[in-house]
N, C-alpha and C positions, 0 to 999 in steps of 0.2 A: 534587489540583487537578482540578476538574470540567472538562468539555469547554467550558463557557462561559468559565471563567476562563482557559483556554488561548488563547482568541481575543483578538486585539488590537483596540483601537478603530479603526474605519475603515469604508470602504465595501466591500460584498460583493456578489456575485451567486451566492450559494451555494444549491444545492438542499439543502433540509434533510431529513435522514433522520427517520424516525419517532422514533427515540431522541433525536436532537438537538432535535426540535420539543417533546418532552415536557420536556426539561431547560430549554429556553428558556421554556416556559410557566411553569414553576416559578420561574425567575429573575425573570420579569416580575411574577408574582403577589407575590413577596417584595420587589419594588421595587429589585432589584439592578442592573438594566440598562434602557436604552431601546433599542428595536429597531424597525426599519421592515420590515414584511413586505408582499408584493405578490402578488395573484393574477396568474396568467399565462394569456393566451388560448391557444387550441388551436394556432395557428400557431407561436407562440414556444415553447410547451411541447416541441415536437418537438426543437428544438435543445438546450434545457436538459436534458431527460431523457436524450437520447441521449448527451450529453457526460458526464452523471453516470454513466450505465450503463457508458460506456467506462472511466471512472476505476475503477469497482468491478471490472470484468472485468480490467483491466490489473493492479490490485493483486493479485487472486487468481492470475493467470497468472504474475506476477513472483515471487510467493511459492513457487509450484511450481518455477519455474526456479532459484530461489536454493537449493533443497534439494540441487542438484547430483547428482541421481540419474540413472542410466543411461537410464531410461525417462521422464524428466521431460517430453519432448516428447509422448510418448503420453498422459501424464496431462493435459497442457494441451489436447490434441486432444479427449480424452474430456469434459473440463469444457465446452469450447466447444460440442461437439455436443449435450450435455445442454441447454444454454441454447437452442440453435437449435431443438431438438425441442420444447422448452416453448413457444417463441414461435410455432412452426408450428401449435400447437393453438389459438392465439388468433386467427389470421387465415388465411383461405383463400388470400389473395394470395401468401403466402410459399411455399406449396406444399411438396411433399415433396422429399427428396433434396438439401436445402440444407446438410446437415452437411458438415464439412470432411473431405476425403479423407485417407487414411493417408499418411505421409511417403513420397516427397517431395510436399508439397502446394502448393508455390509455382510457378506458371507464369511463365516468364521471357520467352518469345516464342512466336509461332505463325505458321505460313505455310502457306497452301493450295498443294498441288502442281500443281493444274490450271493449264495455260498457263505453266508454268515448267520450265526444264531443270536449272538448278543451284540449290542452296540459297542463299538470301540471307544474307550475313554481317551480322547485326544488331548495330549499334554502339549503345551506350547510355551515358548519363552515369554518372560514378562516384557521384554523389549519388542518393538514392532517388527513385523515381517516385511514391512514396506518402507521403513525409514532407517537410515544408518544411525549408528550410535557409537560413542567413544567410551570405553571402559578405562578407568584410571585406578581401580581398586581403592577408591576413596570410601569413607564411611557412608556416604550418601548414595553410592552406586549400588545397584543390585549385584548380588554375588555372581562373579563370572563362572564359578563352578556350577552354581544353580542353573545359569543360562545354558552352559554347555550340555548339561545333562538333559535339559528340556529340548534343546536343539536335536540331540541324538534321538530322543524319543519320538520326534515328529518327522524324522528324515526317512528318505527312501534309500539313499546311498550316501556314503561319507568318505571324504579323502582328508588325511592328515599329512601335512608336510612339515616335519619338525626336525631341527638339527640334533636334538637329543631328547631321550625319554627316560625319566626316573620312575622307579616303581612307586615312590611316594605320591607322584602326581597321577599315575595310572590308576591307583587304588580309588581315587576320588571319582573317576569316571567309569570304573570297571563294571559296577552293577548295571548302569545304563547301556554300556556296550554289550554286555552279555545278553540283555533283553533284546537289543536291536538286532544282533547277529542271529539270535535264536529264532526270530520271526522272519528271517530271510534277508535282512538288510546286508548290503555288500559294503565292507570296510576295507579301504586301501591305505597303507601307511608307507611313507618314504622318510627314511632317516639316515643317520651316518654314525660312524664310530669316532667322530671328531672330538678331540681332547679326551677321549675315553670317558665322556660324561654319561653315556647311556648305560643303564643297568641291564645286563644280559637277561636277568629274570623278567624284566618288563617286556622284552622282545619275545621271550619264550611264551609268556602268558598270552600276549596278543596273537601270536602265530597259532596258538591252540584254539582260538575262537573259530566257530564255523563261519564260512563265507568271508574269510579275512585273508588278505595277502599283505605281506611285508616285503619291501625292497630296501636294500642297504647299500650305501657307498662306503667301501673300505679304503678308497683312495682319497685321503683327506687333503693331500697336497694339491690335487687337480680339482676336486669337486668343490671344497670349501663352502658347503651349504650352511648358511646362517639363518635362513628364513624360518619363520614360525607361522603356520596358517592352518586353520581348521575349516573345512568346507562341507556344507550340509546341503545336499541336493534333494529337491522335492519335485515329484512329477506334476504337482499342481502348478509349478512355475514360480513358487515362492521360496526360491533357494536363498541361502544366506551364507556368509563366510566371515571368519574372524582372522585378522592379520595384524601382527604387532610384535611385541617383544617377548611374549611368554612361550617358553618351551613347556613341555608336559612334565612339570615338576610341581610339588606342593607349594614351594616358595613362589613360583612364577604365576600360578593360576589362582592361588588362594591368599597369599600374604604380601608379596613384593609390590614395590611401587612401579608397576608395569602399566604400559599403555597399549591397548588393543582396540582396533577399530572393527566394529561390526558393519559390514556392507550388505545390502540386499539386492536381489536381482530386479526388484521393482524400481528402485531409485538410482542404482548404479550398475546397470546391466553390463556396461563395457568393462568394469572392474571384475565382475564375476566371470565374464568371458575370458579376460586375460589370465586370471588365476586358473581357470579350468584348462585353458590351452597350455599354459606353462607346466601345470602338473602333469598333463598327458605326455608332454615332451620328456619330462623327467622320468616318468613311469616307464616309458618305452626306450629310454636311453640305456646304452650299455654301461654307463657309469654306475647304475644302480642294479644290484644283483638280487634276484628273488631269494628270499630266505626260506629254507626248508627245515622244519623242526627235526631234531635228532641229527640229520645229515650235516647241518651247518652250525650246530651249537658250539662245537669246539673252535671252529674257524672264527666265529664271532668273539668268543672269549679271548682268543689269542690276539685278535685285532684290538680289542679294548684294552687288554693288558699292555700291549705295545704302546698305545697312546698314553697310558697311565705311567709308563716308564718301568713296568714290572718285568719286561723281557728285553733282550738285546740279541744282536747277531743276525746272521742271514737265515731266513726261513727257508728251509729246504723244499717246502711244499710249493714255493713260488714257481718252480719249473712245471707244476701241474696245471697252472692256470692257462686258459686259452686267451692269449693277449691279442687284441684286435686294434687296428690303427684308428686314431681319431679322424674325424672328417677332414681336417686340413691335411693330414698325412695321406689319407685315401685319395684326396684330389691329386697329390703329387704322384701317387702310384698309377692313377688313371692316366695322367699326362704321360708318364713313362710308357705305359702300355700303348697309348696312341702313337707315340714316336716310333715304337718298334713294330707293332703289328699293322698300324695304319699307314706309316710313312717309311717303313723299312730302314729306320735309323737305329742301330743297335749299340752305338757308342753314345752315351748320354751323360750330360753334366747337370747336377742338381745344385742350386745355389740356396744357401740358408745360413742365417746368422748362427754363430757358435752358441750351443745350448738349446737349439730348437728341435732336436731329435733327428738329426740327419742319419745317425747310425741306426736308429730304430727303423727309419724308412728303408734303408738299405737291407735290413734284416727281413722286413716284410716283403721287399722286392725279391730277395733271394728265395724266401719260402714259396712265393707264388711261382717263380720260375722253376724251382725244383718240383713243385706239385704238377706242373704242366708236362713233365718229362717222365717217360717210363724208366729210363736208365738213371743211374746216379748222376748228381750234378756237382762237379768239383768246383771248389771255391778258393780263391786267393784274395785275402784282405790285407792291404798294405797301408801302413801308417808310419810316422817318423818318430813316435814316442811310445815307450813301453806302457805308460799309463793309459794312453788311448787304446792300445791293443787289448789290454786286460778288460777295460770297460766294454769295448766292442764285443769281445768274446762272450762276456757275461750277458750282454744284450741279446746276442744271437741265440745263446742257449735258452734264454727265457722264451723268445719268440718261437723257436723250434721245439720247445718243451722237451729238451734233451740235455741233461746236465753233463753229458760226455761229448757233446758236439764240439768239433774243432780242436785245434792244438796251437800252442804259442811257439813262435820261433823268434825270440828277442832276448837280448842280454844273456842270462844264465839258463834260459828255457831252451831245451832241445826237443823238437817235435819228433814223436815216434811214427807219425804218418803224415802224409801231405795232401790227403783228399780235401780237407777243409782246413786251410792253413792261415793263421793270423801272424804276419811276419813284418818286421820293420824293414824299411828300405836299406838301412845300414847292414842288416844281416844278409839281405838278398845280395848286396854287392860284395861284402867281405867274404862270403862263402861261395861266391860265383854260382849262386843257386840257379840262375837262368841257364847256365851251361849244362846243368844236369837234367833239365826238364824239356820235354817235347813242347814246341811252340803252341800246339793245339791241346795240351793236356787239360788246361783249366777252361771250364765252360763259362765261368763268370769271374771277373776280376773287379774288385772294389778298391778304389784309391781314396783314402780320406785326406782332407786338406790338399786337394788336387792342385791348388795354386803353387805348390812346390814342384809340380811335375815339369815345369820348364827348365828346372835345374838339371845339370849334367847327371847327377846321381840317379835320376829317374829314367834315363834314356835306355838303359839295358832292359828295364822292365817293359817299357812301352814299345820298343822296337822288336824285342824277341818274341813276346807272347802274342797270340792271336785268338783271344777268347770270343765266344759267341756274343757275350755282353761285356762291355766295359762301362762301369758306373763310376763317375767322378763326383766327389762331394767337396764342396768348398763354401766358405763364407765370402770369399774375395776373388771373383773372376778377373778383376782388373789388377794387374801387377804393376807396381811402380818401377820395377827394373826393366820393364819393356818385354818381359817374357810372355809369349803367346800361348795360352792354354786352350783357347777355343778352337784352335786348328785341329786338335785331336777329335773334335766333335762336329766337324763340318761347319764350324762357325755358329753353332746353335747352342743355346741354353735350353735344356729340356723342360725344366720346371724350377720355380722359385717359391720358397716359403715366405709369405709376406710378414713383415714385422708385426702389424696389427693382429694378425691371426695368432702369432706366437705369444703376444702380450695378453690377449684375451684368455689364452690357455694357461697363463702364469708360467710359461716356459721361459719368458724373459721378464725383466723388471719393467714396471710402468715408468713412463717419462713425464716430467713437467717441463714443457718447452716454453722458453721465454724469448720472444723476438725483441732484442735490445737495439735501440737506436745507435747506429754507428756514425760518429761525427765526420768520417772521411767519405766524401762522395766518389762514386765509381762511374758516374754517368758518362764521363769522357775518356775512360780507359780503353785502350786499344783491345779489339776482340780478335783472337786468333784461334782457328780450329775449334770453335764452339766453346771457348773459355776466355776469360780475361787474360791479358798478357801477364805472365807471372813476374817478369822482370819489372814491369811498371808497378805491380802490386807491392813487390818487395821494396821498391824505392819509396812508395807512399808510406808503408808501414814501418820503415826503419830509418828514414832519412833524418839527419840532424835538423833540429828546428821544432817549432811548436806543434805541428800537426801530428807527428808520430807519437810524441809524448802525450798529447791530448788524448789520442786514441788509447794508448796504454793505460792512462789514468781512468778513462771511461770503462775499460775492461775491468780494472781493479775495483772500481766503484760498483759495477754490476755484480761482480762476484760477492762482494760484501752484502749487497742489497738482496740478492736472491738466494743466499745460503744462510742456514740458521746459525752456524758457528764456523768461522774460517779454520779453526783448529781441527774440525772434523772433515774438512774438504780433502778429497782424493780425486784430483782433476787431471784430465787430459786436454791439452790445448792443441788444436790442429792448425799448423802454420803453413805459409806459402813457400818458405825456403829455409835453408839452414840459418842464414843471417837473421831472418825473422824470428826463428825459434830461439836463438841465443839472445836476441834483443829483448824478447818477452821474459825469458828466464832472468836476465840481468835486472830488468825493471823490478820484478817481484822480489828478488833477493835484496835489492837496494832498499826495498820497503819492508823488509823483515819477514817476508813470506817465503819459506824455503822452496826453491824451484830448480829444475834442471832441464837442459835441452838435449834431445836425442835426435840423431838422424841416421841415415843408412851407413855412414862411415863410422859410427860409434861402435867400438869393439863389443862383441857378444857378451863378454864378461861384465862390462860396464852396464849394458842394457839390462842384463839379468839382475845386477845389483840394484839398479834404479827401480826396477819393478818391486823388489823386496822392500826397499826404503819407502816407496809410496804406499804399499800395502800396509806397512807397519806404522805409518804416520810420521816418519822422519821427514819426508817430503810432502808438500801440499800439491804441487803441480809438476807435471811433465809436459813440456812443449815438444811436439814431435812433428816430423816431416818425413814423408815417404815411408812411414812405418805402420800405417793403420792396418795393413794386411797381414803382417807377421811381426812377432817380437814384442808386441805390446798387448798382452792379453791378461788383464788384471780384473778378476771378478768384483773386487771391492771398490773399483772406480765408481764414484757417486756423482761426478760432475763432468760434463763435456763442454768445451768451449770451441765453437766454430769461428776461428779467427781469420779465415780466408774463404771467399765464396767459391763454390764449385757448382757447375751446371750439370755435372754428372750425377744422376740419382744413384747409380751403383756406388760411386765413391761416397756420397753423402750417407747412404744407408750402412755402408761398411764402417764408416767412422762412428756413426750413431750406435751401431751394434756393439762397438767396443765397450760401451758403458752400460749395456743392457743385461749383462750377465747377472744372474741371481747370486746373492751373497747374504750371509747371516747379518741381520741388523740393518739391512739396506731396504728402505721402504720404496724409494723411487730414484730415478736418475734425473738430476737437474741439468737441463740443456740450455746453454746460453748461446744463441745464434745472433751474431752481430749483423744487423740489417742496414745496409747503406742505400743511398739513392743510386739505383742501378741502371745499367745499360738496358735498353728495351729488348736486347737480345737475350738477356738473362731471364730465366723462367722460374718465378716464385711458385706458380700454381702447382707445378708437378711435385715440388717439395712437400707442400701441404697435402696434396692428394696421396702421396706415399705414406704420410703419417696417419691419415684417416683410414685409408684402406677400403673406402666405399666408393662404388662407381657412379652412383646416381646422384651424389650431392653436387651442388654448385659451389665451387671454391670461393668465388667472390661473396656469395651469400653466407657461407660458413664464416668467413673472416668478419663480415659486418655483424653477424649475430653472436660472435664469441665462441665459435667452434662447438656447437652442441653435439656433434657426432664423433667425438674423439673415442679411441678405444677405452675399454673399461679400466678405470684407475688412472687414466692419463689426463693431462690438461695442456692446452695451448693458449698462450696469452701474448699479445703483441702490444708494445708500447705505442702511444698515440702517433708519434711521428713515424715510427717503423711501419705501422699499419697503413698510414697514408701513402708511404712510398710503395708498399706492396700492392695496394689497390690501384695506384696510378700505373704501375708496371703491368699488372694484369689487364687493365683496360686498354693500355697502349698496344699490347700484343694481340688482343682480340680484335681491335679495330683495324689495324694496319696490315696491308698485304706486303709492304716493303720488306718486312722481316723475312718472309719466306723467299722472296726474290733474292735477297742477299745470301741466304743460306744455300739456295740451289746454285747460285753463281760460285760460291766458295767450293761446293762439291765438284762442280764442273771444272773449276780451275785446278783442283787437287788431283783429279783423275784423268782429265783430258777427254772424257767421254760423257755422254748423256747419262745423268744419274737415273737409275730405275726408281720406281715409286717406293720400293722397300728400302733402297739406299737413302732416300729422302726421309722416310719416317724414322729410320734408325739413327741418322745423323742429327736431325732436329729434335728427336724424342717427342714430337708433337703427337697428341692423340689423333687418330684418323678422323674421329667424329668432330673434333675441333677444326681440323683443316677443311674437311668437306662440310662446310656450314651452310650450303645452299647458294653460296656466292662464288665458289671457286671450282675449277678443275685443274688437275695437274698439267694437262695439256696446255691450258691457257697460261699457267704459271711459267712453263718452259718457254712459251712464246714471249711473255713479258720480260723474261730474263735473257732474251735473245739467244737462246740455245736452240730453239726451233724457229723456223721462219714464221713470221706473223701472218695469220689468215683471218678473214672476217669471222665473227661469231655466227655459227649456224644454228638452225633449229635443233639439230641433233646434239650439239654441245650444250644448248640450253636444257634439253631433256636430260642429258647426263648429269648436269649440275644439280638439277632438281631431284634426281633419283638417288644420289649417292648415299644419303642417310639410310635409305632402305636397302641399298646394295650391301652396305657394311654389316648388316645383320646376318648375312648368309654364312652358315657354318656347316652345311651339309656336304660331305666329301663327294658323294655320288652326283649331286647336282652341280657342284663346282667342276668336277671332272668332265661332266657332259658339256658344260658351257665352254670349257677350255677347248674341247674337241670341236665343238660346233663353230667356234670363231675361226678355226683353221679350215674346217671342211663341214659345212652344214649338211646333215643327212637329207638326201632327196626324199626318201620314204621313211620318215621317223616312226619308231614304234609307238604304241599307245603310251608307254611311260615317258618316252622322249617328248611326245606331244604335251604331256602335262608339265614337264620341265620348261618347255617353250612358253606355255601359257603363263606359268609362274614368273618367268623372266620378263615377258611382255608387260605384265601388270606391275612389275617392279619398276621398269623404265617409264612406262606410260600408264599411270593409275587409271582405274575405271572412271570413265566420264571425261577424261582429259581430251581436248579437241584433236590432238594429233595422235591419239591411240591407234595403232595399226589393227586392222580387222583380222589379218592373218598374223598369229604370234611369231611365225618365222621371220617376219619383216623386222622384228625387234633386233634380230641379229644381222640380217642382210643389209639393213640400212647403215649400221655402224661399220660393218666390214668394208664398206666402200671408202670410209675415211680412215686412213692409216693411223694417224696420230691418236684418234679416239679409240680405235681398235686396240692399239698398244696399251693405252691407259687401262682399258677394261681388262685386258689380258694380264697386265701386271697387278692390277687390283685383285683379280681372282687368285693369282699366285700368292699374294700377300695373305688373303683370307684363308687359303688352304693351309698355309704354313702356321697360322696361329690356332688351328683346331687342336684342342687338347683333350678330347674324349671321343671314343669310338661309338658311333650311333648304333642303335639296334633296330631290327626290322619290326614293324608293327604287324602283329598277327591279325589280319582283318579278312573278312570274307569277300573283299573286293580289292582290285589293284590300287595301291596307294603310293604316291610319290613322297609322302612324308615319312621321315625316320625319327624314331624315338631318341630324345636328348638333343635334337637339332632345334634351331630357332627359326621362326617364321613370322612375318608381319601378318596382320589380319587378312589382307588381300591375297598374300601368297598362299596361305594355308587353305583359304576357301577356293582359290583357283585350283589347287591340287585336289580338292574334294568335289570339284565339278559344279560349284554354285556360281551362277553367272553374274550376280550383282553384289559382291561383297561390300561395296560402299554403302549399301542400304541397311547394313546390320548395325544396330545401335545397342542392343541388349547383350548381356553376358552369356546367353545361351542361344544357340541356333539349332533347331531341329531339322534334320535332313532325312529325306527318303527319296524314292525314285521320282516323286512328283516335282522336286525342286533341285535335283542333282543328276548329272549324267554319269556320275561315278558310284554313288552310294547305292547299294542294293539291299541293305538291311537298315531298319530305322536306327538313326544315329543322332545322339545329342552331343553337340560340340560345346564344351565348356570353355569359355574365355575368362580366365581368372586373373584379376589384378589384385595383388595382395594388399598394397596400400592404395585404396580407392580414392583417397584424397590426393590432390596435387601438391600438398605440403610434403616435405621430406619425412615428417613424422606426424602421424595422426593417432590420437589416443582413443578413437572410437571405431575405426574401421579396420584395424590390423588383425582382429581376432574373429573374423567371419570365415575366412578361408585360409587354411594353413596345413602344413604337414605335421603329423603326430610323430612319425618316425620315417624311415626310408620306404616303408611299404604302405602306410596308412595316411590318408588325406581327409581332412575335415572340410566339407564344403557346405555353404549355406545357400538355400534357394532364394529366388526373388522374394521380397518382403511380403508380397500379397499371396504367395502360394500356400495352400492348405493340402493336407494329405488326401482330402476328398476331391479336390479339383482334378480336372482332366490332366493338367500338367503334373500335379503331384502324384497322381496314379501312375503316370508314365515313368517317373523317377523311381517310385517305390516297387513297381512290378517288374523291374529289370530282369530278375532271375527267371520269372515265369515267361516273359515275352521274348527274351533273348536280345533285348535292345543293347546297343553299343554306346558307351560313353567314352569320348576322347577328351583328355584333359590337357589344356594349354595354359601355362602359367607365366606371368611376368611380375616383377617386383613392384613396378610403378607404371603410371601412364606414360611418363616421359623420362628421358635420361637427363644427364647434367647439361646437355646442349639443347634441351627442349625438343628433341626429336621423339616421335612416338616409339616406345620400346617394343621390341619383338616379343613374341610368346615362345617359351620353350615347351616343346611337345613332350609330355611325360607319359604318353601312351594311353592304353585302354585301362578302364577302371571298373570294378564290380562292387555293388553295394554290399556293405556289411551290416550296418544298423542305421537307424534314424530316430529322431525325437523332435518334438515340438511342432508348431504350426505357425505360419505367418511370421517368420519364415520356418522352413523345415531344415534342420541340421542333419546332414547325412555324412557318415563315415564310409569312404571307399577304400578298397584294397587295390593297389596298383599292380598290374601284371609285370611291370618292370620297376625295380627299386630306384628311388631317386638318387642320382649320383652325388658324391660328396661335394662337388663344386656347386651344386644347387641347393643342397639340404640346408645350408646355413642361411639361404635366402628365403626358402619356403617355410622355415621354422619361425613362427611368430614370436616365440619366447626369447629367441636369441641366445639359447644356451648350447646349441649344437655346434 
């Protein structure tokens, strides 16, 4: 039997020996097997090859030991030292003298005698400090309580992350913890009030120990901490950690059938690194509040009693808490600030699904606006329902920490003052309130559910008042009645809350999405205005005959297949037309499943009654058309059926959002999306991208691998035929240029004028990085579409085509503004800063070393300025880039002029051009040291850190994610090159920053390449100062940033994924 024949069918992650590779090659050539092989990048190779080498060495050493010879240990030592000597010849960093000493060669403890009188008795666990071990609390296991006490005794610092702590469990470890903290050991504990399971006395006792800190999450709905881990850190490097099912209770650690894994830093360093990084993120998160004895004792008891059901009602003290926005909310606030202060747009629309905290964002926005003004800030908050107004007023009072803030004017409520007024639109009109108020009285007006604003009832409000800020909130910017709401905001949406962010925060329900094979082909359906022809869809879906019935039967079968019990289904089915909705309702009623059709003509009373009947279970399905944006808001909906295709992501997400409301007893939303063989103009990729919410993933690969990067709690599955059609559609769109030609022709025909680049991106909804894939320019596309006269391809067009992926990364408003001016009128005598901008632009268009690189950076502009079409494309692209900026950059406080702005993104070549380094293409390492000898800009020694968070080229790497990461908005953990020691020249430069005044500039990117395989730009996070360090080869350093990491970036730099 050959080596191939011995292997079973299945998945492997096997490093192939040369012999095995030759055997496999022969088997493949003879068509005996199918095999998948993969190249491994340098970062991943370290793990694979070292594990393979360990197996080979272990096999050889075990063979020697099994011979049972007297000198077998000596033989093992000899072989080991031969290998080490061979490795030492290959790398200088290993150095000499690394061979293993003669027996005894195992060091068990070490203690320096200085400042000690008596030797310390070193206690150690019975299980190894170098090999992992599984505890199952079986009779043959060593006692976990015994092991934990010994781990405590031999640790230098300890972190516990436990969802609840019982006094019965604490008592077992308390003697060891008292001794540990008494000798100066630092103990940190993170826990929660979840389920009221924690004993207040346990927290009080722990908090009374010296050198001990406790942090608690009181927000059990958001935090939902279930983890149990015990981490023991040793300065010797022999750290250990326990992770598993045991909370700190007597039953869990002493009696129960609990499984807990002990991992060690020696054999599972990446696991220890991940646990440490995640704990640090929790520790510095605002979700966990420091517990102060005496001061917080009553607060803790109240929170636990509330979870145990011993108290009820509103806690009046809630108004005393300082409520802060979550990172996703802060990102919206930053975008609003950029729109206003950066772009002078003071009327803003925020789009977010119902239930994602729009009102809280508006409250934070008002608080910030009011704090920026010396005089009072008058507020008018408008909504159309009393319930919304009451909830909004309560939210504002908590954010403002003022139980008397604001007044209601709705129904029977009569406001006594109007400075901060929460009013219904009906009251505003019925009382002719607008006639009594000065148009400029209110500084800020907030309109909830702004999609109603196109109605006549809102016109008095919007035409009479002229506030400094108008903030519109809506889940549905696209109205089916044709009403235009974007016109109030200059055609712009200021910010959007992405559904994946809200789901991760449990603001919305997780979804289980199933792509179901649709038996009806749409490949030949007419395409009009970016969508399928609705009349043709209706004909296909409702016509008498086998096809429509076959489709209806397939929908019914899928509903039964993917739901647990049809009697529990509360479903919305989105249809293409009234006729289609009624067809579907009739079909299900005929088959004994209660259903109803609703449309825009259905009277309001019938719609409301239908909602109640569905919520109460009398109906199973509502088939709707033109109603996704209003009138169908039922939190208990647990199933959504997409029965018509839409190419609009806004419409798709609005419809999906109707089922994502949280509701008691609802674990997830079942989504049935019927996938047909589609027109190549139809875009599946954007649908899945919107569900994933991650920018660096490759959609095609996600589909092929079963969507490993779905939001927490969610799932996406495609049936085999549906997946085949989706992949064919994506491949067709990526390969063919004809799609874009047809789209731009349609735009030209509709408007009668040349579409701008922004018009094109908005209409096609194509990602710019997908369009500018290195083979296209917009100028050439217009020529191919016969909108511009055809001209020969020039060298400049080729240069532009090659440079576009780099140009798309530009997000510096100062740099873009300069380039806009320069293309209109190039400065004759540019300032030093303008020269840097020109140098950065030149290296963007013509990378260092390219044969046509201009020696004078100004030529990068003048050469293009002579070709009108290319100049227009660059100008329009700069306008597009400026418009999508969503954060205001900060000035880097440096002792030398710098064209770089904090929070902006730059390619490697761009940032080094700005720093005056002549040959950026020569840089290969992650750190570049600059001073006056190699830079014409830097006047003080500067270390430029180029950090790639995921150093592997895989979307996920389990070994390289925990080397460099943010701990919170102000602290960043960075790891030096692997060979650097504190004593080395480089190590000394890092560690002596305080004394020498050296500068550290931190540039961070999430991965080496984006989803289109373009090199990702680095975001400049500013200057950093060393706080602490530990370890050697590599050195781990914690830096404090001079500028806090913005909310839009913190979720990327946080390796734990909890922020």
